[in-house]
TISE-834026 format. One record per residue (C-alpha): x, y, z. Coordinates in steps of 0.2 Angstrom, whole numbers, m for minus. Layout:
N
@east=X; north=Y; up=Z
...
END
This chain:
164
@east=0; north=0; up=0
@east=6; north=17; up=m4
@east=5; north=32; up=7
@east=8; north=51; up=4
@east=14; north=58; up=21
@east=17; north=76; up=24
@east=27; north=80; up=40
@east=30; north=99; up=44
@east=27; north=103; up=26
@east=38; north=91; up=18
@east=31; north=76; up=7
@east=36; north=58; up=8
@east=30; north=44; up=m3
@east=29; north=28; up=8
@east=27; north=11; up=0
@east=24; north=m4; up=11
@east=25; north=m19; up=0
@east=16; north=m36; up=1
@east=33; north=m44; up=6
@east=34; north=m32; up=21
@east=48; north=m21; up=14
@east=47; north=m2; up=17
@east=51; north=10; up=3
@east=53; north=29; up=6
@east=54; north=40; up=m9
@east=60; north=26; up=m19
@east=73; north=20; up=m8
@east=71; north=4; up=3
@east=73; north=6; up=21
@east=76; north=m7; up=35
@east=62; north=m4; up=47
@east=56; north=m14; up=62
@east=40; north=m8; up=70
@east=32; north=m14; up=87
@east=17; north=m7; up=96
@east=21; north=m5; up=115
@east=5; north=3; up=119
@east=m10; north=12; up=111
@east=1; north=27; up=105
@east=19; north=22; up=110
@east=29; north=12; up=97
@east=47; north=5; up=96
@east=54; north=9; up=79
@east=71; north=2; up=73
@east=76; north=11; up=57
@east=93; north=7; up=49
@east=99; north=m1; up=65
@east=94; north=14; up=76
@east=80; north=12; up=89
@east=68; north=26; up=93
@east=53; north=27; up=105
@east=39; north=36; up=96
@east=22; north=43; up=101
@east=9; north=44; up=87
@east=m7; north=52; up=90
@east=m20; north=55; up=76
@east=m38; north=58; up=71
@east=m43; north=53; up=53
@east=m28; north=57; up=42
@east=m20; north=70; up=54
@east=m6; north=64; up=65
@east=6; north=71; up=78
@east=23; north=62; up=80
@east=34; north=64; up=95
@east=52; north=58; up=91
@east=67; north=62; up=101
@east=59; north=76; up=110
@east=52; north=85; up=95
@east=34; north=86; up=89
@east=30; north=84; up=71
@east=13; north=87; up=64
@east=7; north=80; up=47
@east=m5; north=70; up=37
@east=m5; north=52; up=31
@east=m16; north=48; up=15
@east=m17; north=32; up=6
@east=m17; north=31; up=m13
@east=m36; north=31; up=m14
@east=m39; north=46; up=m2
@east=m25; north=56; up=m11
@east=m33; north=53; up=m28
@east=m50; north=58; up=m21
@east=m43; north=74; up=m13
@east=m33; north=79; up=m29
@east=m49; north=77; up=m40
@east=m59; north=89; up=m29
@east=m45; north=102; up=m27
@east=m36; north=95; up=m11
@east=m38; north=100; up=7
@east=m38; north=118; up=12
@east=m23; north=116; up=24
@east=m17; north=134; up=22
@east=m34; north=142; up=28
@east=m46; north=140; up=43
@east=m43; north=137; up=61
@east=m29; north=124; up=67
@east=m26; north=119; up=85
@east=m10; north=114; up=93
@east=m13; north=100; up=105
@east=m2; north=92; up=119
@east=4; north=75; up=112
@east=6; north=68; up=130
@east=2; north=74; up=148
@east=15; north=86; up=155
@east=20; north=103; up=162
@east=19; north=119; up=152
@east=37; north=126; up=154
@east=36; north=141; up=142
@east=24; north=149; up=130
@east=34; north=157; up=116
@east=20; north=166; up=107
@east=7; north=179; up=111
@east=m12; north=181; up=105
@east=m13; north=192; up=90
@east=5; north=189; up=84
@east=9; north=181; up=67
@east=19; north=164; up=68
@east=29; north=155; up=54
@east=28; north=136; up=50
@east=39; north=127; up=62
@east=41; north=141; up=74
@east=41; north=135; up=92
@east=25; north=140; up=101
@east=25; north=130; up=118
@east=38; north=120; up=127
@east=30; north=105; up=136
@east=40; north=95; up=149
@east=35; north=77; up=150
@east=45; north=61; up=156
@east=60; north=73; up=161
@east=61; north=79; up=143
@east=57; north=96; up=136
@east=47; north=95; up=120
@east=46; north=110; up=108
@east=29; north=111; up=100
@east=29; north=120; up=84
@east=17; north=129; up=73
@east=10; north=116; up=60
@east=8; north=131; up=47
@east=10; north=150; up=46
@east=m4; north=160; up=54
@east=m10; north=171; up=68
@east=m11; north=166; up=86
@east=m30; north=167; up=90
@east=m30; north=160; up=107
@east=m18; north=153; up=120
@east=m28; north=140; up=131
@east=m15; north=137; up=144
@east=m3; north=146; up=155
@east=16; north=143; up=160
@east=17; north=132; up=175
@east=1; north=122; up=172
@east=m1; north=104; up=169
@east=m10; north=97; up=154
@east=m18; north=81; up=149
@east=m14; north=72; up=133
@east=m24; north=80; up=118
@east=m27; north=96; up=128
@east=m29; north=111; up=116
@east=m14; north=123; up=119
@east=m14; north=136; up=105
@east=m27; north=140; up=91
@east=m21; north=148; up=75
@east=m30; north=156; up=61
END
């Protein structure tokens, strides 16, 4: 099955073949993937092991890897074809929310309501499991609302910042 994956604005074509091999942008990758829980996975890629948290609704995903949060979409071939025929998703407009990928403590808020932000700009630093995670803007926009304060604890999936 082929997937078109966009992570922080960069597209990747992932092909998981019937023999179990994984190809990324036409190059075969050695990947071993094991679910450790509902959202926690062990991924060994090219002999390097990573613990990865993956959260998602529909085709939207957030991936926490090595203390960094990546936002993106995963579309299979059929969905990608359907979207391309009707003009594609309106990802550059409308409201978008930045959510906590896991429970933690809000260490720092690096944006203010009404201010413009760029794609990939760090908006919030969330401490969880003794690691500080930079949560970045999934796209350029204006900070409409900040839903949390520094020093507060948040649950997983809590809305932190809303962009328009």
